PLY file of the C-alpha trace (Angstrom):
ply
format ascii 1.0
element vertex 334
property float x
property float y
property float z
element edge 333
property int vertex1
property int vertex2
end_header
-0.01 -0.04 -0.03
1.45 3.32 -1.02
1.81 5.96 1.76
-0.85 8.61 1.48
-3.02 6.60 -1.01
-6.77 6.38 -0.32
-7.40 2.79 0.67
-10.19 0.79 -0.95
-12.49 -1.10 1.34
-15.40 -3.57 1.15
-17.87 -3.95 3.94
-19.49 -7.33 4.89
-22.87 -6.79 6.49
-24.99 -3.52 6.28
-27.29 -3.90 9.24
-27.64 -1.92 12.46
-23.92 -1.45 13.28
-22.90 -1.73 9.73
-24.71 1.57 9.10
-22.83 3.14 11.96
-19.48 2.17 10.47
-20.51 3.19 7.04
-21.34 6.65 8.28
-17.96 6.91 9.79
-16.18 5.64 6.65
-17.98 8.29 4.62
-16.26 11.09 6.66
-12.74 9.53 6.23
-10.77 11.08 3.27
-8.13 8.30 4.00
-10.31 5.37 2.77
-13.47 4.67 0.79
-15.93 1.80 0.89
-16.16 0.80 -2.82
-18.20 -2.42 -2.43
-20.71 -3.94 -0.05
-21.99 -7.53 0.50
-25.28 -8.16 2.30
-28.07 -10.79 1.78
-30.42 -7.86 1.22
-29.46 -6.50 -2.21
-31.19 -3.17 -1.61
-29.21 -2.54 1.49
-25.90 -3.41 -0.10
-26.68 -1.07 -3.03
-27.35 1.74 -0.69
-24.08 1.16 1.10
-21.58 1.35 -1.76
-21.26 1.83 -5.52
-21.05 -1.93 -6.10
-23.24 -4.38 -4.43
-22.97 -8.25 -3.85
-25.06 -10.93 -2.00
-21.88 -12.71 -0.82
-18.58 -11.66 0.51
-16.86 -14.35 -1.48
-18.21 -12.89 -4.75
-17.15 -9.33 -3.62
-13.61 -10.49 -2.78
-13.28 -12.30 -6.09
-14.37 -9.37 -8.20
-12.92 -6.44 -6.39
-9.38 -5.24 -5.68
-9.57 -4.30 -2.10
-7.09 -3.10 0.46
-9.29 -4.07 3.26
-12.48 -5.73 4.33
-14.73 -4.47 7.27
-16.64 -7.31 8.74
-19.89 -5.94 10.40
-21.68 -9.34 10.44
-22.76 -11.67 13.45
-19.91 -13.36 15.27
-20.71 -16.79 13.93
-19.68 -15.66 10.38
-16.37 -13.95 11.54
-14.04 -16.93 11.31
-15.13 -18.05 7.65
-14.93 -14.41 6.52
-11.47 -13.93 7.91
-10.40 -17.21 6.24
-11.74 -15.80 2.89
-9.94 -12.54 3.31
-6.72 -14.31 4.33
-6.78 -16.44 1.13
-6.90 -13.22 -0.86
-4.32 -11.37 1.16
-6.88 -8.63 2.17
-6.44 -6.93 5.68
-9.51 -7.03 7.92
-11.09 -4.92 10.58
-13.70 -7.12 12.28
-16.47 -6.24 14.81
-16.68 -7.53 18.26
-17.62 -10.06 19.59
-14.67 -11.57 17.96
-16.26 -15.00 17.52
-18.85 -17.28 19.36
-16.29 -19.22 21.39
-12.62 -19.28 22.46
-11.46 -21.82 19.84
-12.84 -19.92 16.98
-11.15 -16.72 18.23
-7.81 -18.46 18.25
-8.51 -19.89 14.80
-9.16 -16.37 13.55
-5.72 -15.40 14.71
-4.13 -18.36 13.17
-5.89 -17.77 9.81
-4.65 -14.23 9.73
-1.14 -15.16 10.66
-0.78 -18.03 8.27
-2.40 -15.95 5.52
-0.08 -13.03 6.13
-2.80 -10.50 6.63
-3.43 -7.83 9.39
-6.34 -8.45 11.49
-7.84 -5.82 13.91
-10.95 -6.29 16.18
-13.16 -3.24 15.97
-13.29 -2.52 19.79
-14.37 1.08 19.83
-15.00 1.68 23.72
-11.36 2.46 24.37
-11.56 5.09 21.59
-14.40 6.98 23.28
-12.89 10.41 23.95
-13.72 10.57 27.71
-11.67 7.31 28.10
-8.75 8.72 26.21
-8.90 11.84 28.42
-9.16 9.80 31.56
-6.07 7.80 30.43
-4.05 10.91 30.02
-4.98 12.22 33.51
-4.51 8.75 35.21
-1.02 8.30 33.55
-0.01 11.97 34.23
-0.61 11.20 38.13
-3.70 13.38 38.60
-5.19 10.83 40.97
-1.87 9.48 42.37
-1.39 5.77 42.38
-4.57 4.13 41.19
-6.45 2.12 43.94
-9.69 0.87 42.43
-12.45 1.57 39.69
-16.04 1.11 39.17
-17.82 0.84 35.82
-21.63 1.10 35.79
-22.90 -0.11 32.49
-26.47 0.78 31.68
-28.96 1.05 28.94
-32.80 0.85 29.02
-33.65 -1.49 26.13
-33.75 -4.81 27.83
-37.27 -4.93 29.35
-40.53 -6.32 28.03
-41.72 -8.80 25.42
-39.71 -7.27 22.70
-36.35 -6.22 24.16
-33.36 -4.93 22.27
-35.37 -3.52 19.41
-32.39 -2.23 17.49
-30.78 -5.82 17.60
-33.67 -8.26 18.44
-31.52 -11.30 17.85
-29.93 -10.60 21.17
-32.86 -12.31 23.01
-32.04 -15.64 21.60
-28.30 -15.63 22.08
-26.75 -18.24 24.44
-24.53 -15.51 25.98
-25.62 -12.02 26.25
-24.63 -9.15 28.64
-21.00 -10.03 29.27
-20.36 -11.26 25.74
-21.95 -8.23 23.95
-21.79 -5.30 26.33
-19.47 -5.82 29.36
-16.63 -6.88 27.10
-16.22 -3.20 26.42
-15.57 -2.43 30.06
-13.06 -5.37 30.38
-11.19 -4.11 27.44
-11.26 -0.49 28.72
-9.99 -1.61 32.07
-7.10 -3.37 30.30
-6.41 -0.11 28.37
-6.45 2.10 31.52
-4.87 -0.27 34.13
-3.11 -3.15 32.58
-3.70 -6.91 32.39
-6.29 -8.79 34.46
-5.24 -11.67 36.48
-8.51 -13.07 37.91
-12.14 -12.69 37.47
-15.16 -13.35 39.95
-18.53 -13.02 38.12
-22.14 -13.34 39.26
-24.82 -13.34 36.69
-28.71 -13.68 36.50
-31.50 -13.49 33.94
-34.27 -11.07 34.79
-36.30 -10.93 31.58
-37.88 -14.30 31.02
-38.25 -13.81 27.26
-34.45 -13.86 26.66
-32.15 -16.91 26.60
-29.00 -15.71 28.47
-27.89 -13.44 31.32
-29.13 -9.74 31.36
-27.45 -8.78 34.72
-23.89 -9.22 35.95
-21.60 -8.15 38.71
-17.92 -8.77 37.98
-14.90 -8.14 40.26
-11.68 -7.78 38.29
-8.25 -8.19 39.93
-5.41 -6.95 37.85
-1.91 -8.53 37.73
-0.50 -5.93 40.03
-3.28 -6.54 42.57
-5.54 -3.48 41.69
-9.23 -4.25 42.11
-12.10 -3.01 39.77
-15.85 -3.69 39.64
-18.15 -3.91 36.50
-21.70 -3.74 37.34
-24.16 -4.16 34.32
-27.58 -4.46 33.17
-29.81 -3.06 30.30
-33.16 -2.10 31.81
-34.57 1.03 33.47
-31.86 3.59 32.49
-31.64 6.15 29.75
-29.07 5.63 26.91
-26.27 8.14 27.85
-23.21 8.69 25.67
-20.80 6.48 27.86
-23.62 3.90 28.40
-23.44 4.49 32.11
-20.86 6.10 34.24
-17.50 5.27 36.04
-15.38 6.18 39.11
-11.43 5.83 39.10
-10.08 6.12 42.61
-6.39 7.00 43.41
-4.42 7.65 46.59
-4.56 11.43 46.00
-7.82 12.00 44.15
-10.90 10.58 42.34
-11.70 10.96 38.69
-15.47 10.49 37.80
-16.99 9.93 34.46
-20.60 11.36 34.44
-23.33 9.92 32.25
-22.98 12.98 30.06
-19.38 12.02 29.14
-17.95 14.90 31.27
-14.88 14.03 33.57
-14.59 15.47 37.15
-11.39 15.53 39.10
-12.62 15.73 42.66
-15.49 18.31 42.29
-13.96 20.12 39.49
-14.70 19.74 35.83
-11.53 18.19 34.24
-12.81 17.52 30.68
-16.08 18.69 28.95
-17.64 16.34 26.37
-18.50 18.52 23.37
-18.66 15.67 20.78
-22.00 15.62 19.19
-21.30 13.74 15.98
-20.99 9.97 15.36
-21.45 6.96 17.71
-20.68 7.43 21.37
-18.02 10.30 21.15
-17.36 9.50 17.48
-15.41 6.41 18.66
-16.28 4.43 15.54
-14.47 7.01 13.43
-11.52 7.03 15.79
-11.23 3.17 15.78
-11.44 3.06 11.95
-8.93 5.89 11.56
-6.52 4.08 13.96
-6.87 0.91 11.66
-6.16 2.93 8.41
-3.29 4.70 9.96
-1.72 1.46 11.23
-2.13 -0.14 7.79
-0.14 2.82 6.37
2.61 3.01 8.99
2.99 -0.71 9.83
2.59 -0.01 13.61
0.69 -2.49 15.67
-2.95 -2.08 16.22
-4.06 -1.45 19.77
-6.59 -4.14 19.39
-4.90 -6.50 17.01
-6.31 -9.92 16.88
-3.60 -11.57 19.02
-3.66 -8.81 21.64
-7.32 -8.86 21.78
-7.35 -12.45 22.73
-6.44 -11.13 26.25
-9.82 -9.47 26.47
-11.64 -12.44 25.11
-9.99 -14.54 27.77
-11.40 -12.21 30.42
-14.87 -12.77 29.01
-14.41 -16.47 29.00
-13.02 -16.35 32.50
-16.21 -14.42 33.61
-18.50 -17.09 32.33
-16.25 -19.90 33.79
-16.42 -17.99 37.21
-20.24 -17.62 37.08
-20.55 -21.28 36.29
-18.35 -22.51 39.11
-19.32 -19.91 41.72
-15.64 -19.08 42.14
-12.84 -16.94 40.64
-11.49 -17.99 37.44
-8.30 -16.72 35.65
-7.85 -15.77 31.92
-4.58 -17.76 32.04
-6.76 -20.88 32.24
-7.84 -20.05 28.57
-4.49 -18.82 27.18
-2.39 -21.29 25.03
0.77 -22.69 26.50
0 1
1 2
2 3
3 4
4 5
5 6
6 7
7 8
8 9
9 10
10 11
11 12
12 13
13 14
14 15
15 16
16 17
17 18
18 19
19 20
20 21
21 22
22 23
23 24
24 25
25 26
26 27
27 28
28 29
29 30
30 31
31 32
32 33
33 34
34 35
35 36
36 37
37 38
38 39
39 40
40 41
41 42
42 43
43 44
44 45
45 46
46 47
47 48
48 49
49 50
50 51
51 52
52 53
53 54
54 55
55 56
56 57
57 58
58 59
59 60
60 61
61 62
62 63
63 64
64 65
65 66
66 67
67 68
68 69
69 70
70 71
71 72
72 73
73 74
74 75
75 76
76 77
77 78
78 79
79 80
80 81
81 82
82 83
83 84
84 85
85 86
86 87
87 88
88 89
89 90
90 91
91 92
92 93
93 94
94 95
95 96
96 97
97 98
98 99
99 100
100 101
101 102
102 103
103 104
104 105
105 106
106 107
107 108
108 109
109 110
110 111
111 112
112 113
113 114
114 115
115 116
116 117
117 118
118 119
119 120
120 121
121 122
122 123
123 124
124 125
125 126
126 127
127 128
128 129
129 130
130 131
131 132
132 133
133 134
134 135
135 136
136 137
137 138
138 139
139 140
140 141
141 142
142 143
143 144
144 145
145 146
146 147
147 148
148 149
149 150
150 151
151 152
152 153
153 154
154 155
155 156
156 157
157 158
158 159
159 160
160 161
161 162
162 163
163 164
164 165
165 166
166 167
167 168
168 169
169 170
170 171
171 172
172 173
173 174
174 175
175 176
176 177
177 178
178 179
179 180
180 181
181 182
182 183
183 184
184 185
185 186
186 187
187 188
188 189
189 190
190 191
191 192
192 193
193 194
194 195
195 196
196 197
197 198
198 199
199 200
200 201
201 202
202 203
203 204
204 205
205 206
206 207
207 208
208 209
209 210
210 211
211 212
212 213
213 214
214 215
215 216
216 217
217 218
218 219
219 220
220 221
221 222
222 223
223 224
224 225
225 226
226 227
227 228
228 229
229 230
230 231
231 232
232 233
233 234
234 235
235 236
236 237
237 238
238 239
239 240
240 241
241 242
242 243
243 244
244 245
245 246
246 247
247 248
248 249
249 250
250 251
251 252
252 253
253 254
254 255
255 256
256 257
257 258
258 259
259 260
260 261
261 262
262 263
263 264
264 265
265 266
266 267
267 268
268 269
269 270
270 271
271 272
272 273
273 274
274 275
275 276
276 277
277 278
278 279
279 280
280 281
281 282
282 283
283 284
284 285
285 286
286 287
287 288
288 289
289 290
290 291
291 292
292 293
293 294
294 295
295 296
296 297
297 298
298 299
299 300
300 301
301 302
302 303
303 304
304 305
305 306
306 307
307 308
308 309
309 310
310 311
311 312
312 313
313 314
314 315
315 316
316 317
317 318
318 319
319 320
320 321
321 322
322 323
323 324
324 325
325 326
326 327
327 328
328 329
329 330
330 331
331 332
332 333
């Protein structure tokens, strides 16, 4: 890829989140989506100049620099394999895959195919978390002691929950797998690797198949403790999807539901972002992907690196099942 050249991309999946990603791509002069694949031909045609029913046909007929995978998790491994066979770089939506083994196989497929694979984990790119990271790392709160993420959204109640993504109600794993994974990855971004997980889960809405409430205690490798408290009922949809507190020996940094940050009682950072998805984090994520393709630098959420976040998710489910702590190391390959 020539430095400074506008990269040509194809998108797989033009549904709910695919539309959010397309909106961000259209505001990026560094790249363009020239083709789209979706089982709905009208949806694909509205997304890009050239439309296909299958990703395989699109990859065979187009000269692409990258593939953006915005389909459901069960399709991710086969699509990465298709892209790897054609030496096309991939940015792939989370959840990475339905299970740990398929996640590892995605990494293997990318490595053996010689392609770059980044997981589209946009939470750490929300501007309030980037601003929090700057203040925590500059020593604004002193040595970090603990943190608390409260993850909330009010779309999980009633006979027809999750109206934007109704397939959620039939998934075998839900809240941790789809939502709290964001908090786990953000905790890794802010405070380093997680050594153990103690999770409790329950299902409150009887029409869904999986858990819709969870309380998770995370212990980092340096001993720091954090809590992730999540559900998706009875709460307005705020920009950060909840709020957070980061405590240090010298001060406390608070993330308000508005996206504003407070150091003690003083406003430390004002959220003025009004465009895009949750602080325009999708645009920031996709720009990072394009910049790293050009520079050769490592992705923050490259597939091999992101396995560490997936391992925290798997440990949380293992802990909930056994009623005792579990460690991500139990999932990691030797």
